Residue frames relative to the residue before (quaternion, step in Angstrom):
aa qw qx qy qz dx dy dz
X 1.0000 0.0000 0.0000 0.0000 0.00 0.00 0.00
X 0.1002 0.7999 -0.5881 0.0652 3.58 -0.99 0.78
X 0.3518 -0.7336 0.5354 0.2267 3.58 -1.05 0.58
X 0.6363 0.5436 -0.3057 0.4541 3.57 1.26 0.01
X 0.2976 0.7955 -0.4962 0.1800 3.63 1.06 0.34
X 0.6631 0.5013 -0.3100 0.4614 3.51 0.98 -0.89
X 0.6548 0.4975 -0.3469 0.4509 3.61 0.95 -0.68
X 0.6360 0.5031 -0.3559 0.4644 3.57 1.03 -0.62
X 0.5701 0.5570 -0.3983 0.4539 3.62 1.09 -0.45
X 0.6744 0.4908 -0.3066 0.4586 3.58 0.85 -0.99
X 0.6279 0.5228 -0.3506 0.4576 3.61 1.01 -0.69
X 0.6623 0.4993 -0.3081 0.4660 3.58 0.97 -0.78
X 0.6517 0.5104 -0.3230 0.4588 3.49 0.99 -0.68
X 0.6002 0.5749 -0.3216 0.4537 3.53 1.08 -0.78
X 0.6344 0.5193 -0.2792 0.4999 3.51 1.18 -0.97
X 0.7262 0.4853 -0.2813 0.3976 3.56 0.67 -1.11
X 0.7310 0.4311 -0.2462 0.4682 3.65 0.94 -0.84
X 0.5728 -0.6423 0.3443 0.3753 3.56 1.35 0.11
X 0.3990 0.7231 -0.4897 0.2794 3.63 1.22 0.21
X 0.6749 0.5070 -0.3017 0.4432 3.52 0.93 -0.83
X 0.6747 0.4688 -0.2979 0.4860 3.55 1.00 -0.79
X 0.6025 0.5552 -0.3442 0.4586 3.61 1.10 -0.53
X 0.6440 0.5080 -0.2912 0.4924 3.52 1.07 -0.93
X 0.6415 0.5410 -0.3231 0.4376 3.56 0.97 -0.81
X 0.6766 0.4842 -0.2737 0.4826 3.52 1.06 -0.95
X 0.6122 0.5318 -0.3510 0.4682 3.65 1.11 -0.63
X 0.7936 0.3205 -0.1746 0.4867 3.62 0.92 -0.77
X 0.2331 0.7983 -0.5118 0.2156 3.50 1.27 0.51
X 0.7625 0.3577 -0.2758 0.4633 3.54 -0.97 0.84
X 0.6097 0.5440 -0.3821 0.4317 3.60 1.20 -0.11
X 0.5496 0.5863 -0.4338 0.4074 3.66 1.11 -0.37
X 0.3933 -0.7660 0.4747 0.1821 3.52 -0.74 1.25
X 0.8050 0.0275 -0.0212 0.5922 3.59 1.14 -0.48
X 0.6560 -0.5571 0.3085 0.4052 3.58 -0.99 0.64
X 0.7161 0.4365 -0.2667 0.4749 3.64 1.03 -0.71
X 0.4630 0.6942 -0.4315 0.3428 3.58 1.35 0.09
X 0.6439 -0.5327 0.3826 0.3940 3.58 -1.35 0.17
X 0.5065 -0.6172 0.5179 0.3070 3.54 -1.06 0.70
X 0.4252 -0.7463 0.4502 0.2441 3.56 -0.51 1.18
X 0.5990 0.5645 -0.3592 0.4399 3.64 1.15 -0.60
X 0.6467 0.4881 -0.3051 0.5005 3.58 1.10 -0.77
X 0.6005 0.5642 -0.3637 0.4345 3.59 1.05 -0.62
X 0.6670 0.4882 -0.2799 0.4883 3.55 1.01 -1.00
X 0.6333 0.5230 -0.3284 0.4664 3.58 0.97 -0.78
X 0.6639 0.4951 -0.2980 0.4747 3.61 0.96 -0.89
X 0.6143 0.5065 -0.3750 0.4749 3.68 1.02 -0.68
X 0.6591 0.5007 -0.3272 0.4560 3.67 0.88 -0.79
X 0.6293 0.5287 -0.3149 0.4747 3.60 1.05 -0.79
X 0.6288 0.5380 -0.3374 0.4487 3.58 1.00 -0.69
X 0.6397 0.5010 -0.3143 0.4910 3.53 1.01 -0.70
X 0.6657 0.4984 -0.3038 0.4648 3.57 0.95 -0.94
X 0.6779 0.4937 -0.2701 0.4731 3.55 1.14 -0.56
X 0.6400 -0.5479 0.3225 0.4315 3.59 1.29 0.04
X 0.4502 0.7038 -0.4596 0.3012 3.61 1.17 0.10
X 0.1889 -0.8112 0.5404 0.1193 3.60 -1.06 0.59
X 0.7743 0.1937 -0.1779 0.5756 3.58 1.20 0.22
X 0.6902 -0.5070 0.3235 0.4025 3.57 -1.21 0.43
X 0.6355 0.5505 -0.3365 0.4241 3.57 1.02 -0.79
X 0.5509 0.6265 -0.3918 0.3879 3.64 1.13 -0.21
X 0.3917 0.7021 -0.4764 0.3559 3.52 1.38 0.10
X 0.5716 0.6205 -0.3832 0.3761 3.59 1.07 -0.54
X 0.5463 0.5868 -0.4056 0.4389 3.62 1.18 -0.42
X 0.6904 0.4161 -0.2923 0.5145 3.65 0.90 -0.70
X 0.5915 0.6063 -0.3422 0.4067 3.53 1.05 -0.73
X 0.6710 0.5194 -0.2568 0.4626 3.49 1.10 -0.91
X 0.7171 0.4058 -0.2360 0.5151 3.65 1.27 -0.28
X 0.0129 0.8599 -0.5099 0.0219 3.55 0.81 0.97
X 0.6082 0.5222 -0.4013 0.4432 3.75 0.92 -0.45
X 0.6996 0.4546 -0.2730 0.4789 3.57 1.12 -0.50
X 0.8287 0.2524 -0.0850 0.4923 3.54 0.71 -1.08
X 0.4730 -0.6619 0.4754 0.3349 3.61 1.15 -0.17
X 0.7382 -0.3762 0.2734 0.4886 3.62 -1.12 -0.40
X 0.1281 -0.8061 0.5761 0.0430 3.61 -0.67 1.04
X 0.5473 -0.6677 0.3984 0.3097 3.58 -0.81 0.94
X 0.5468 -0.5982 0.4729 0.3459 3.56 -1.28 0.40
X 0.6730 -0.4766 0.3747 0.4238 3.55 -1.27 0.19
X 0.6313 0.5386 -0.3258 0.4530 3.56 0.96 -0.77
X 0.6678 0.4733 -0.3121 0.4823 3.60 1.00 -0.82
X 0.6244 0.5396 -0.3430 0.4487 3.58 1.07 -0.50
X 0.6131 0.5486 -0.2997 0.4830 3.47 1.20 -0.73
X 0.6840 0.4799 -0.2826 0.4711 3.52 0.86 -0.99
X 0.6130 0.5395 -0.3530 0.4567 3.61 1.07 -0.70
X 0.6436 0.5160 -0.3176 0.4676 3.63 0.92 -0.83
X 0.6746 0.5117 -0.2945 0.4431 3.54 0.86 -0.98
X 0.6905 0.4908 -0.2814 0.4507 3.61 1.01 -0.62
X 0.5643 0.6070 -0.4077 0.3832 3.70 1.13 -0.15
X 0.0274 -0.7771 0.6286 -0.0126 3.44 -0.25 1.33
X 0.7401 -0.4185 0.2594 0.4581 3.62 -1.29 0.07
X 0.6292 0.5388 -0.3569 0.4317 3.64 0.96 -0.64
X 0.7098 0.4318 -0.2846 0.4783 3.58 0.92 -0.80
X 0.5668 0.5605 -0.3801 0.4691 3.59 1.24 -0.43
X 0.6498 0.5107 -0.3362 0.4516 3.54 0.96 -0.73
X 0.6324 0.5317 -0.3066 0.4727 3.49 1.14 -0.77
X 0.6252 0.5154 -0.3382 0.4786 3.58 1.01 -0.74
X 0.6406 0.5072 -0.3423 0.4639 3.64 0.94 -0.86
X 0.6719 0.4736 -0.3262 0.4667 3.59 0.88 -0.78
X 0.6132 0.5333 -0.3703 0.4501 3.71 1.00 -0.49
X 0.6356 0.5300 -0.3066 0.4702 3.50 1.10 -0.84
X 0.6542 0.5047 -0.3150 0.4670 3.55 0.86 -1.00
X 0.6510 0.5193 -0.3264 0.4471 3.70 0.83 -0.82
X 0.6621 0.5027 -0.2986 0.4689 3.59 0.96 -0.87
X 0.6375 0.5019 -0.3465 0.4708 3.59 1.04 -0.81
X 0.6358 0.5542 -0.3524 0.4054 3.59 0.89 -0.78
X 0.6769 0.4864 -0.3063 0.4598 3.46 1.03 -0.89
X 0.6249 0.5304 -0.3481 0.4550 3.62 1.04 -0.80
X 0.7093 0.4558 -0.2853 0.4558 3.62 0.74 -1.00
X 0.6117 0.5433 -0.3665 0.4430 3.63 1.11 -0.49
X 0.7359 0.4191 -0.2214 0.4834 3.53 1.08 -0.76
X 0.7653 0.3574 -0.1936 0.4990 3.53 0.98 -0.84
X 0.5360 -0.6084 0.3963 0.4307 3.57 1.31 -0.36
X 0.3610 -0.7148 0.5581 0.2174 3.57 -0.91 0.96
X 0.6503 -0.4849 0.4152 0.4119 3.63 -1.28 0.34
X 0.5655 -0.5954 0.4492 0.3521 3.58 -1.04 0.83
X 0.7719 -0.0031 0.0211 0.6354 3.59 1.02 -0.79
X 0.3396 -0.7361 0.5562 0.1829 3.56 -0.86 1.03
X 0.0536 -0.7769 0.6255 -0.0478 3.46 -0.82 1.25
X 0.1512 -0.7955 0.5850 0.0458 3.57 -0.60 1.20
X 0.1442 -0.7909 0.5931 0.0449 3.56 -0.75 1.15
X 0.0950 -0.8156 0.5705 0.0143 3.56 -0.56 1.14
X 0.1424 0.8052 -0.5566 0.1467 3.62 -0.71 0.93
X 0.3293 -0.7258 0.5627 0.2193 3.52 -1.19 0.48
X 0.1336 -0.7857 0.5966 0.0940 3.57 -1.23 0.35
X 0.3272 -0.7448 0.5473 0.1966 3.62 -0.99 0.79
X 0.1320 -0.7973 0.5876 0.0408 3.53 -0.83 1.02
X 0.2866 -0.7926 0.5020 0.1940 3.65 -0.40 1.04
X 0.1633 -0.7375 0.6473 0.1020 3.48 -1.12 0.75
X 0.3362 -0.7897 0.4932 0.1420 3.57 -0.71 1.10
X 0.7363 0.1940 -0.1586 0.6285 3.62 1.32 -0.02
X 0.6573 -0.5128 0.3922 0.3888 3.51 -1.39 0.22
X 0.0176 0.7920 -0.6047 0.0828 3.56 -0.49 1.27
X 0.5994 -0.5389 0.4415 0.3942 3.55 -1.28 0.48
X 0.8004 0.2638 -0.2119 0.4948 3.52 -0.78 1.01
X 0.5814 0.5756 -0.3937 0.4192 3.54 1.16 -0.50
X 0.1309 0.7733 -0.6116 0.1041 3.63 -1.03 0.77
X 0.6866 -0.4682 0.3685 0.4167 3.58 -1.28 0.19
X 0.3090 -0.7653 0.5489 0.1326 3.49 -1.05 0.99
X 0.6554 -0.5511 0.3464 0.3831 3.52 -1.19 0.40
X 0.6526 0.4712 -0.3084 0.5069 3.58 1.35 -0.18
X 0.6361 -0.5613 0.3500 0.3972 3.58 1.14 0.21
X 0.5605 0.5687 -0.4098 0.4410 3.64 1.21 0.19
X 0.3736 -0.6964 0.5738 0.2149 3.43 -1.46 -0.26
X 0.4768 0.6624 -0.4566 0.3541 3.59 -0.62 1.05
X 0.6582 -0.4582 0.4112 0.4332 3.52 -1.06 -0.95
X 0.2342 -0.7617 0.5993 0.0765 3.55 -1.32 0.56
X 0.0238 0.8179 -0.5720 0.0572 3.65 0.48 1.18
X 0.2886 -0.7164 0.6073 0.1861 3.51 -1.49 0.36
X 0.1950 -0.7994 0.5656 0.0555 3.54 -1.06 0.89
X 0.0680 -0.7556 0.6457 0.0865 3.56 -1.24 0.41
X 0.0395 -0.7927 0.6078 -0.0251 3.53 -0.78 1.14
X 0.3640 -0.6647 0.5882 0.2824 3.55 -1.20 0.43
X 0.4561 -0.7660 0.3758 0.2531 3.52 -0.42 1.21
X 0.6974 0.4737 -0.2994 0.4468 3.68 0.82 -0.88
X 0.7724 0.3339 -0.2057 0.4996 3.66 0.71 -1.03
X 0.3484 -0.7621 0.4760 0.2670 3.63 1.28 -0.19
X 0.3965 0.7026 -0.4956 0.3217 3.62 1.11 0.62
X 0.3911 -0.6771 0.5779 0.2336 3.54 -1.16 0.84
X 0.2257 -0.8114 0.5323 0.0854 3.59 -0.50 1.22
X 0.8167 -0.0978 0.1241 0.5550 3.66 0.78 -0.91
X 0.0645 -0.7881 0.6121 0.0071 3.52 -1.27 0.48
X 0.1820 -0.7708 0.6066 0.0694 3.56 -1.06 0.78
X 0.1916 -0.7707 0.5932 0.1324 3.62 -0.69 0.99
X 0.0258 -0.8058 0.5858 -0.0833 3.46 -0.65 1.33
X 0.5540 -0.5880 0.4540 0.3759 3.53 -1.30 0.44
X 0.7135 -0.4886 0.3147 0.3914 3.55 -1.30 0.39
X 0.7293 0.4310 -0.2401 0.4740 3.61 0.99 -0.78
X 0.3841 0.6949 -0.5257 0.3052 3.66 1.19 0.31
X 0.5604 -0.6480 0.4061 0.3182 3.53 -1.06 0.83
X 0.5173 -0.6495 0.4612 0.3129 3.60 -1.05 0.69
X 0.7975 0.2453 -0.1131 0.5394 3.62 1.06 -0.67
X 0.2128 0.7780 -0.5533 0.2079 3.60 1.11 0.90
X 0.3877 -0.7598 0.4740 0.2183 3.63 -0.36 1.18
X 0.6503 0.5312 -0.3474 0.4173 3.55 0.91 -0.88
X 0.6460 0.5118 -0.3346 0.4570 3.67 0.99 -0.80
X 0.6658 0.4879 -0.3390 0.4514 3.59 0.92 -0.84
X 0.6193 0.5431 -0.3483 0.4475 3.57 1.07 -0.66
X 0.6474 0.5274 -0.2922 0.4661 3.55 0.90 -0.93
X 0.6582 0.5041 -0.3088 0.4661 3.48 0.95 -0.95
X 0.6674 0.4998 -0.3185 0.4509 3.60 0.85 -1.01
X 0.6697 0.4869 -0.3359 0.4490 3.64 0.84 -0.80
X 0.6218 0.5208 -0.3532 0.4663 3.64 0.97 -0.65
X 0.6406 0.5168 -0.3051 0.4791 3.65 1.04 -0.82
X 0.6482 0.5231 -0.3316 0.4431 3.57 0.87 -0.93
X 0.6498 0.5491 -0.3078 0.4260 3.57 1.03 -0.91
X 0.6764 0.5092 -0.2989 0.4403 3.50 1.22 -0.40
X 0.6146 0.5465 -0.3219 0.4690 3.55 1.40 -0.22
X 0.5499 -0.5756 0.4810 0.3674 3.58 -1.17 0.58
X 0.6177 -0.6010 0.3568 0.3604 3.50 -1.02 0.95
X 0.6810 0.5047 -0.3225 0.4214 3.72 0.83 -0.86
X 0.6760 0.4769 -0.3395 0.4475 3.63 1.14 -0.22
X 0.5615 0.5694 -0.3927 0.4542 3.60 1.25 -0.05
X 0.2344 0.8185 -0.4840 0.2019 3.53 0.68 1.18
X 0.6702 -0.4835 0.3182 0.4645 3.66 -1.04 0.17
X 0.6521 0.5441 -0.3431 0.4014 3.58 1.05 -0.40
X 0.4082 0.7147 -0.4549 0.3400 3.58 1.39 -0.03
X 0.1771 -0.7926 0.5791 0.0717 3.57 -0.94 0.93
X 0.1916 -0.7555 0.6220 0.0749 3.54 -1.00 1.03
X 0.0418 -0.8153 0.5775 -0.0064 3.57 -0.68 1.06
X 0.0869 0.7799 -0.6105 0.1070 3.56 -1.07 0.83
X 0.4871 -0.6273 0.4847 0.3665 3.51 -1.20 0.33
X 0.7964 -0.2958 0.1738 0.4980 3.61 -1.19 -0.32
X 0.4789 0.6561 -0.4360 0.3873 3.61 1.14 -0.23
X 0.7342 0.4481 -0.2411 0.4495 3.56 1.01 -0.76
X 0.5203 0.6537 -0.3945 0.3825 3.52 1.38 -0.01
X 0.3993 0.6882 -0.5095 0.3277 3.60 0.65 1.09
X 0.5904 -0.6202 0.3894 0.3393 3.56 -1.04 0.75
X 0.6537 0.5353 -0.3119 0.4346 3.53 0.99 -0.84
X 0.6786 0.4971 -0.2879 0.4578 3.53 0.92 -1.00
X 0.7135 0.4428 -0.2517 0.4811 3.62 0.75 -1.03
X 0.5923 0.5166 -0.3803 0.4875 3.64 1.06 -0.38
X 0.6466 0.5008 -0.3451 0.4605 3.56 0.98 -0.67
X 0.6048 0.5483 -0.3378 0.4685 3.59 1.01 -0.90
X 0.7084 0.4627 -0.2890 0.4479 3.53 0.73 -1.03
X 0.6211 0.5306 -0.3542 0.4552 3.67 0.98 -0.71
X 0.6724 0.4822 -0.3070 0.4702 3.64 1.06 -0.64
X 0.5114 -0.6781 0.3939 0.3514 3.57 1.36 -0.11
X 0.5170 0.6447 -0.4083 0.3878 3.62 1.28 0.34
X 0.4126 -0.6683 0.5443 0.2949 3.51 -1.28 0.19
X 0.1745 -0.7880 0.5857 0.0750 3.60 -1.15 0.47
X 0.0400 -0.7464 0.6622 0.0526 3.46 -1.40 0.41
X 0.0511 0.8181 -0.5625 0.1084 3.55 -0.36 1.31
X 0.5652 -0.5810 0.4641 0.3572 3.55 -1.38 0.15
X 0.1470 -0.7705 0.6138 0.0890 3.57 -1.20 0.50
X 0.4885 -0.6994 0.4439 0.2741 3.48 -0.82 1.02
X 0.4252 -0.6968 0.5148 0.2619 3.57 -1.00 0.70
X 0.0199 -0.8105 0.5826 -0.0575 3.56 0.13 1.36
X 0.6981 -0.4812 0.2955 0.4402 3.59 -1.25 0.18
X 0.6194 0.5134 -0.3782 0.4581 3.71 0.91 -0.66
X 0.6386 0.5258 -0.3280 0.4562 3.60 0.97 -0.82
X 0.6331 0.5310 -0.3196 0.4638 3.55 1.02 -0.99
X 0.6998 0.4963 -0.2926 0.4223 3.54 0.81 -0.90
X 0.6077 0.5632 -0.3080 0.4676 3.50 1.24 -0.68
X 0.6629 0.4911 -0.3174 0.4676 3.52 1.05 -0.85
X 0.6602 0.5184 -0.3200 0.4393 3.59 0.92 -0.86
X 0.6627 0.5314 -0.2858 0.4436 3.59 1.14 -0.66
X 0.5504 0.6330 -0.4016 0.3676 3.56 1.22 -0.30
X 0.3879 -0.6956 0.5428 0.2665 3.58 -0.93 0.85
X 0.6687 -0.5405 0.3417 0.3794 3.57 -1.23 0.61
X 0.6471 0.5500 -0.3257 0.4155 3.57 1.05 -0.78
X 0.5610 0.6066 -0.3984 0.3981 3.60 1.24 -0.32
X 0.6437 0.5453 -0.3287 0.4246 3.58 1.03 -0.60
X 0.1311 -0.7802 0.6117 0.0016 3.56 -1.03 1.09
X 0.6176 -0.5254 0.4114 0.4162 3.63 -1.16 0.53
X 0.3676 -0.7079 0.5528 0.2411 3.60 -0.94 0.80
X 0.3891 -0.7110 0.5502 0.2009 3.49 -1.31 0.67
X 0.4170 -0.6929 0.5431 0.2262 3.55 -1.07 0.78
X 0.7186 -0.4199 0.2936 0.4702 3.60 -1.21 0.13
X 0.7052 0.4462 -0.2555 0.4881 3.67 0.95 -0.75
X 0.6001 -0.5958 0.3556 0.3980 3.66 1.15 0.02
X 0.5449 0.6113 -0.3985 0.4131 3.55 1.24 -0.17
X 0.6463 -0.5036 0.4088 0.4019 3.58 -1.21 0.33
X 0.3067 -0.7247 0.5932 0.1699 3.60 -0.98 0.83
X 0.3760 -0.7676 0.4767 0.2052 3.53 -0.49 1.21
X 0.8397 0.1462 -0.1409 0.5038 3.56 -0.87 1.04
X 0.6570 0.4587 -0.3169 0.5074 3.56 1.18 0.63
X 0.0453 -0.7883 0.6136 -0.0073 3.58 -1.01 0.80
X 0.1778 -0.7717 0.6042 0.0887 3.54 -1.19 0.59
X 0.0318 -0.7639 0.6446 -0.0059 3.60 -1.32 0.58
X 0.3733 -0.7026 0.5473 0.2597 3.49 -1.21 0.44
X 0.2747 -0.7928 0.5216 0.1548 3.52 -0.85 0.89
X 0.4679 -0.7068 0.4739 0.2388 3.53 -1.05 0.92
X 0.1854 0.8078 -0.5338 0.1675 3.59 0.63 1.05
X 0.4844 -0.6084 0.5370 0.3268 3.53 -1.33 0.42
X 0.0413 0.8332 -0.5436 0.0930 3.49 -0.40 1.30
X 0.3005 0.8054 -0.4698 0.2007 3.54 1.22 0.40
X 0.6150 0.5456 -0.3356 0.4599 3.57 1.21 -0.35
X 0.6469 0.4676 -0.3202 0.5103 3.59 1.16 -0.30
X 0.7151 -0.4424 0.3081 0.4450 3.58 -1.29 0.31
X 0.6246 -0.5531 0.4152 0.3627 3.53 -1.19 0.70
X 0.7691 0.3258 -0.2418 0.4938 3.55 -0.94 0.88
X 0.4744 0.6718 -0.4412 0.3592 3.62 1.19 0.04
X 0.0250 -0.7837 0.6207 -0.0036 3.59 -0.91 0.91
X 0.3277 -0.7216 0.5852 0.1716 3.55 -1.27 0.56
X 0.0625 -0.8121 0.5781 -0.0485 3.44 -0.41 1.35
X 0.1687 -0.7938 0.5810 0.0625 3.57 -0.68 1.13
X 0.1056 -0.7804 0.6116 0.0762 3.58 -1.05 0.80
X 0.1084 -0.7703 0.6250 0.0647 3.48 -1.06 0.84
X 0.0743 -0.7942 0.6030 0.0043 3.55 -1.08 0.71
X 0.5258 -0.5653 0.5201 0.3652 3.50 -1.32 0.29
X 0.4447 -0.7023 0.4769 0.2857 3.53 -0.82 0.98
X 0.4391 -0.6715 0.5138 0.3040 3.59 -1.01 0.64
X 0.6704 -0.5101 0.3427 0.4159 3.54 -1.19 0.48
X 0.8191 0.2580 -0.1895 0.4760 3.59 -0.89 0.94
X 0.4217 0.7228 -0.4579 0.3000 3.53 1.33 0.11
X 0.3471 -0.7317 0.5521 0.1982 3.59 -1.02 0.95
X 0.1280 -0.8426 0.5163 0.0844 3.57 0.30 1.24
X 0.6420 0.5347 -0.3622 0.4133 3.63 0.91 -0.57
X 0.7303 0.3650 -0.2297 0.5298 3.69 1.18 -0.49
X 0.4891 0.6667 -0.4653 0.3158 3.66 1.07 0.16
X 0.2875 -0.7382 0.5873 0.1660 3.48 -1.03 0.76
X 0.2334 -0.8066 0.5284 0.1257 3.66 -0.24 1.22
X 0.0226 -0.7642 0.6445 0.0121 3.50 -1.25 0.75
X 0.2895 -0.7408 0.5839 0.1627 3.57 -1.24 0.58
X 0.4390 -0.6333 0.5431 0.3334 3.60 -1.14 0.51
X 0.1351 -0.7691 0.6220 0.0583 3.50 -1.08 0.83
X 0.0353 -0.8489 0.5274 -0.0027 3.59 0.34 1.23
X 0.1381 -0.8123 0.5630 0.0639 3.52 -1.02 0.76
X 0.0814 -0.7734 0.6278 0.0317 3.56 -0.89 0.91
X 0.2170 -0.8300 0.5013 0.1126 3.66 0.13 1.24
X 0.6617 0.5020 -0.3294 0.4490 3.59 1.10 -0.39
X 0.7288 0.3537 -0.2522 0.5293 3.58 1.25 0.09
X 0.4589 -0.7141 0.4502 0.2770 3.58 -0.65 1.08
X 0.5661 -0.5981 0.4306 0.3694 3.55 -0.97 0.69
X 0.8208 0.2460 -0.2365 0.4581 3.52 -1.15 0.95
X 0.6233 0.5574 -0.3385 0.4314 3.52 1.28 -0.05
X 0.6414 0.5480 -0.3450 0.4113 3.61 0.95 -0.79
X 0.2031 -0.7557 0.6130 0.1089 3.48 -1.04 0.84
X 0.2940 0.7602 -0.5167 0.2622 3.63 1.30 0.38
X 0.4611 -0.7013 0.4598 0.2902 3.63 -0.78 0.94
X 0.6328 -0.5857 0.3344 0.3805 3.65 -0.91 0.83
X 0.6319 0.5771 -0.3289 0.3993 3.60 1.05 -0.96
X 0.7630 0.3506 -0.1802 0.5123 3.62 1.12 -0.63
X 0.3285 0.7937 -0.4735 0.1945 3.54 1.36 0.10
X 0.7664 -0.2036 0.1817 0.5816 3.63 0.84 -0.99
X 0.4877 -0.6414 0.5024 0.3137 3.58 -0.99 0.80
X 0.2973 -0.7505 0.5522 0.2085 3.68 -0.72 0.91
X 0.5801 -0.6120 0.3995 0.3596 3.51 -1.11 0.60
X 0.3854 -0.6546 0.6042 0.2407 3.47 -1.17 0.80
X 0.6766 -0.4110 0.3605 0.4933 3.57 -1.26 0.04
X 0.4721 -0.7023 0.4617 0.2661 3.55 -0.63 1.13
X 0.5870 -0.5746 0.4199 0.3859 3.58 -1.06 0.63
X 0.6132 -0.6152 0.3427 0.3578 3.43 -0.84 1.00
X 0.3756 -0.7482 0.4873 0.2484 3.67 -0.71 0.93
X 0.0490 0.8490 -0.5239 0.0489 3.59 0.72 1.03
X 0.6030 0.5604 -0.3835 0.4186 3.68 0.91 -0.61
X 0.7328 0.3923 -0.2316 0.5055 3.57 0.79 -0.95
X 0.5988 0.5274 -0.3814 0.4668 3.62 1.08 -0.42
X 0.6088 0.5380 -0.3204 0.4871 3.55 1.17 -0.69
X 0.6357 0.4956 -0.3165 0.5001 3.61 0.99 -0.95
X 0.6550 0.5238 -0.3543 0.4135 3.63 0.82 -0.64
X 0.6403 0.5278 -0.3111 0.4633 3.47 1.13 -0.84
X 0.5550 0.6269 -0.3818 0.3913 3.52 1.15 -0.56
X 0.7029 0.4831 -0.2680 0.4481 3.51 0.88 -1.00
X 0.6506 0.5211 -0.3237 0.4477 3.60 1.19 -0.13
X 0.7198 0.3940 -0.2525 0.5128 3.60 1.34 -0.02
X 0.5547 -0.6585 0.3992 0.3153 3.58 -0.87 1.02
X 0.6905 0.4889 -0.2987 0.4415 3.66 1.07 -0.56
X 0.5956 0.5927 -0.3356 0.4258 3.60 1.29 -0.09
X 0.6753 -0.4516 0.3569 0.4612 3.57 -1.26 0.10
X 0.1705 -0.8162 0.5484 0.0639 3.53 -0.80 1.01
X 0.6908 0.4566 -0.3338 0.4503 3.53 -1.07 0.63
X 0.3985 -0.7412 0.4880 0.2317 3.54 -0.52 1.24
X 0.7620 0.3463 -0.1943 0.5115 3.63 0.86 -0.75
X 0.6140 0.5452 -0.3316 0.4645 3.58 1.25 0.05
X 0.8830 -0.0285 0.0376 0.4671 3.49 -0.92 -1.08
X 0.5898 0.5610 -0.3624 0.4540 3.58 1.13 -0.73
X 0.6747 0.4879 -0.3205 0.4517 3.68 0.80 -0.92
X 0.6562 0.5008 -0.3291 0.4586 3.56 0.98 -0.86
X 0.6566 0.5352 -0.3220 0.4227 3.55 0.99 -0.97
X 0.6148 0.5611 -0.3510 0.4290 3.65 1.00 -0.77
X 0.5767 0.6387 -0.3530 0.3673 3.53 1.16 -0.68
X 0.8017 0.1716 -0.1006 0.5636 3.57 0.99 -0.77
X 0.3772 0.7270 -0.4973 0.2863 3.60 1.17 0.22
X 0.6138 0.5392 -0.3544 0.4549 3.61 1.09 -0.55
X 0.4878 0.6500 -0.4617 0.3557 3.63 1.11 -0.01
X 0.5361 0.6392 -0.4144 0.3636 3.56 1.16 -0.34
X 0.7273 0.3409 -0.2727 0.5296 3.65 0.69 -0.92
X 0.5491 0.5959 -0.4181 0.4106 3.63 1.14 -0.38
X 0.6790 0.4916 -0.3085 0.4496 3.56 0.93 -0.91
X 0.6069 0.5172 -0.3441 0.4957 3.55 1.13 -0.63
X 0.6638 0.4626 -0.3348 0.4830 3.68 0.80 -0.77
X 0.6136 0.5389 -0.3614 0.4500 3.60 0.89 -0.74
X 0.6630 0.5229 -0.3121 0.4355 3.60 0.85 -1.02
X 0.6515 0.5164 -0.3110 0.4606 3.57 1.03 -0.82
X 0.7126 0.4701 -0.2682 0.4464 3.49 0.94 -0.82
X 0.6443 0.5391 -0.3047 0.4488 3.47 1.10 -0.84
X 0.6104 0.5508 -0.3647 0.4369 3.63 1.08 -0.50
X 0.6195 0.5284 -0.3568 0.4580 3.56 1.19 -0.26
X 0.5924 0.5983 -0.3692 0.3934 3.56 1.22 -0.37
X 0.4305 -0.6466 0.5476 0.3108 3.56 -1.31 0.45
X 0.5064 0.6435 -0.4666 0.3342 3.51 -1.16 0.51
X 0.5284 -0.6454 0.4549 0.3120 3.50 -1.21 0.37
X 0.4592 -0.6692 0.5168 0.2725 3.43 -1.18 0.66
X 0.5011 -0.6328 0.4619 0.3675 3.61 -0.88 0.54
X 0.7174 -0.4424 0.3044 0.4438 3.56 -1.23 0.31
X 0.6770 0.5183 -0.3112 0.4198 3.52 0.81 -0.99
X 0.6753 0.4868 -0.2933 0.4702 3.54 1.06 -0.81
X 0.6045 0.5276 -0.3678 0.4700 3.64 1.12 -0.51
X 0.6195 0.5263 -0.3390 0.4736 3.51 1.12 -0.70
X 0.6491 0.5099 -0.3175 0.4668 3.54 0.98 -0.80
X 0.6397 0.5224 -0.3284 0.4583 3.53 1.05 -0.73
X 0.6097 0.5411 -0.3461 0.4645 3.56 1.08 -0.70
X 0.6775 0.4774 -0.3119 0.4645 3.53 0.86 -0.86
X 0.5987 0.5275 -0.3764 0.4708 3.68 1.12 -0.60
X 0.6356 0.5342 -0.3349 0.4455 3.63 0.93 -0.71
X 0.6659 0.4894 -0.2969 0.4785 3.57 0.96 -0.91
X 0.6867 0.5052 -0.2932 0.4328 3.55 0.94 -0.79
X 0.6770 0.4621 -0.2840 0.4974 3.52 1.22 -0.43
X 0.5544 0.6264 -0.4012 0.3733 3.65 1.14 -0.23
């Protein structure tokens, strides 16, 4: 009996799709002696620790105690040295290894019909004075990282670790995050149909101009300013149409309409779509901050499209929980975790998103045809035992 069967499955999938081998090649030369631990496996095991619920580097011992499942697992000291050795050149190699593995998974399991990139920030609270921790725009204290997920496959593509006082709508950070995420996608999926979604933090001219220049579409939030409020109030009732849910069906109790706003300063094809909904019981309407979707279709000139507002652009669902970066944030609050905002913690955040990526890969790989390797058959047998 074991409670780590699912984690062993993710380890087997990482080996089968070439992620472990790619990480080993990226970190070649870091092994201090021939009998030492393969640094690629060390990085993989650190990601598995996060996927298994670990919140600090010392939680490697959970895998270390299951040698029949995971083989030899490195010591905490080896994990620390591996993190310390990750310079920018090796981080680039790790990103390339992740992208290659994703390409193989999407080739075998099928790529999303339409790639949708969700960008969002998250605030991580620091309960003591840590390097890089600062006051946040919401009055807290800690860090303010940025995340990018692929909405369909739920894969974490990129993340930026930032100090707490980083701006929530800093266009340069959003552009850097987007470019890192795009580098993780197979080239054939970076087509004009790709959709970039963000909340009001993404409603900056520099960021949306960059998205439009890349030929992609976007859907971002727009603050409810006084001109926008007046445009909403001036809409006739017949202008409102039933809103569409994510699956295309009508969304009960919700309507949408296009607002006649002056949007010439935004990329060509940008439209302002307003959604109204019946408030749920107990909603604090006086304290709600309203936002509008600002969908952009760079391939259609403004004022030409007759696409109905309800189908203008899929709006972002609640972004997948930022557990990888939340876990990284908790590392900085414990003395046994990577210390230093610009040191091990920053390097750790670069591949911390591999935890949900390994889970997503395992879900996709199970759809592929072909035999599992012996190690994966062994993991499957443990899974059967643990479910009995």
